[in-house]
C-alpha positions in Angstrom: 14.4 -0.7 -15.4 13.0 -0.4 -12.0 15.1 -1.8 -9.2 13.9 -2.4 -5.7 15.2 1.0 -4.5 13.3 2.8 -7.2 10.1 0.9 -6.5 10.4 1.7 -2.8 10.8 5.4 -3.6 7.9 5.2 -6.0 5.7 3.7 -3.3 6.8 6.5 -0.9 6.0 9.1 -3.6 2.5 7.6 -4.1 2.1 8.0 -0.3 2.4 11.7 -0.7 -0.5 11.6 -3.1 -2.9 10.0 -0.6 -3.9 13.3 1.1 -3.9 14.9 -2.3 -6.3 12.3 -3.7 -8.6 12.9 -0.6 -8.6 16.6 -1.2 -9.2 16.3 -5.0 -12.0 13.8 -4.4 -13.6 16.1 -1.8 -13.4 19.0 -4.3 -14.9 16.9 -7.1 -17.8 15.6 -5.1 -18.6 18.3 -2.5 -21.4 19.8 -4.5 -23.2 16.5 -4.7 -22.4 14.9 -1.3 -21.5 16.7 1.9 -18.3 15.4 3.5 -20.1 14.5 6.7 -21.9 11.7 4.9 -18.5 9.9 4.8 -18.9 9.3 8.6 -21.9 7.1 8.0 -23.3 6.2 11.4 -20.0 6.6 13.2 -21.0 7.8 16.7 -20.6 11.6 16.9 -18.7 11.3 20.2 -16.1 9.1 18.4 -15.5 11.5 15.5 -13.1 13.7 17.6 -11.2 10.6 18.6 -11.0 9.5 14.9 -9.6 12.8 13.9 -7.0 12.6 16.7 -6.2 9.1 15.7 -5.6 10.1 12.1 -2.9 12.5 13.2 -1.4 9.8 15.4 -1.3 7.6 12.3 0.5 10.3 10.5 3.1 10.6 13.2 3.3 6.8 13.4 4.0 6.6 9.6 6.6 9.5 10.0 8.3 7.5 12.8 8.5 4.4 10.5 9.9 6.5 7.6 12.4 8.2 10.0 13.6 4.8 11.3 14.0 3.5 7.7 15.9 6.6 6.6 18.1 7.0 9.7 18.8 3.4 10.8 18.3 1.0 7.9 21.3 0.3 5.6 22.1 -2.4 3.0 23.1 -4.8 5.7 20.1 -4.4 7.9 18.2 -7.6 8.4 14.5 -7.5 7.6 12.7 -10.7 8.4 16.1 -12.5 8.2 17.0 -11.1 4.8 19.5 -8.4 4.2 17.9 -5.2 2.9 20.1 -5.3 -0.2 19.3 -9.0 -0.8 15.5 -8.8 -0.8 14.7 -7.5 2.6 13.6 -4.2 1.1 10.7 -6.2 -0.6 9.0 -6.6 2.8 9.0 -2.9 3.3 7.8 -2.3 -0.3 5.0 -4.8 0.0 3.6 -3.6 3.3 3.8 0.1 2.4 2.2 -0.6 -1.0 -0.6 -2.5 0.6 -1.4 0.6 2.7 -0.7 3.4 0.2 -2.1 2.1 -3.1 -5.6 1.1 -2.0 -5.7 4.3 0.2 -5.7 6.3 -3.0 -9.0 4.9 -4.1 -10.9 4.5 -0.8 -12.4 8.0 -0.7 -13.4 8.1 -4.4 -15.1 4.7 -4.0 -16.9 5.9 -0.9 -18.2 9.0 -2.6 -19.3 7.0 -5.6 -21.2 4.7 -3.3 -22.9 7.6 -1.6 -24.1 8.9 -4.9 -25.2 5.6 -6.3 -25.0 2.6 -3.9 -24.3 -0.7 -5.4 -23.1 -4.1 -4.2 -20.0 -3.9 -6.4 -18.9 -0.6 -4.8 -19.7 -1.9 -1.3 -17.5 -4.9 -1.9 -14.8 -2.7 -3.4 -14.7 -0.5 -0.4 -14.6 -3.4 2.1 -11.9 -5.1 0.1 -9.9 -1.8 -0.1 -10.0 -1.3 3.6 -9.2 -4.9 4.3 -6.1 -4.7 2.1 -5.0 -1.5 3.8 -5.5 -3.2 7.2 -3.5 -6.2 6.2 -0.8 -3.8 5.0 -0.8 -2.1 8.4 -0.4 -5.5 10.2 2.4 -6.5 7.8 4.2 -3.2 8.3 4.0 -3.5 12.1 5.4 -7.1 11.9 8.1 -6.0 9.4 9.3 -3.1 11.5 9.3 -5.3 14.6 11.5 -7.7 12.7 13.9 -5.2 11.3 17.4 -5.2 12.8 19.8 -2.4 12.0 23.4 -3.6 11.8 24.4 -1.2 14.5 22.1 -1.4 17.5 23.4 1.8 19.0 21.2 3.9 21.3 19.8 6.1 18.6 18.9 3.1 16.4 17.2 1.5 19.4 15.2 4.7 20.0 14.3 5.1 16.4 13.2 1.5 16.2 11.1 1.8 19.3 9.4 4.9 18.0 8.8 3.1 14.7 7.4 0.0 16.3 5.0 2.1 18.4 4.0 4.1 15.4 3.4 1.1 13.2 1.5 -0.7 15.9 -0.8 2.3 16.4 -1.3 2.6 12.6 -2.2 -1.1 12.4 -4.7 -0.7 15.3 -6.3 2.3 13.5 -6.4 0.6 10.1 -7.8 -2.7 11.5 -10.2 -1.7 14.2 -11.2 1.8 13.4 -11.3 1.7 9.6 -11.7 -1.8 8.4 -14.1 -3.0 11.2 -15.8 -0.1 12.9 -16.0 2.4 10.0 -17.1 -0.2 7.6 -19.8 -1.4 10.0 -21.0 2.1 10.6 -20.9 3.2 7.0 -23.0 0.4 5.6 
């Protein structure tokens, strides 16, 4: 039976597959669609910023995971619920909303480039919207996570995690869900 801790670890494991899914999708479709087509009409001057922003998102997610690993224990309050009494669910939900749809974004986008359809367009927009909502929820959840011992290192780790989660939310909402979607279609 899957308990919350196992579900949480499964979601994190799926997170490792996101870059793998992007790579495998690229390998599968590269002969039919050049990867540059994924940029759509994103301004060429912004593409460098996008690439930098993707790395900042990676570091932001690592800061969140570091905070969870180093500062969160069974008595940590997450949105006023102890981690061990359901607080973990807030982390599971927000991370799953980011990770699971991210696994299908690139395959859907390539499929759309090969044979555009309204259904694929809707699927891509919904996928990026769900990921953006997950980013906002993660930022809110991290901000409202209170380790039982607010010692200096936990305060530092939480500050880093809040900064990382906020930047991730910014990227997922404004750069991906809004600007990229507008530029792609």
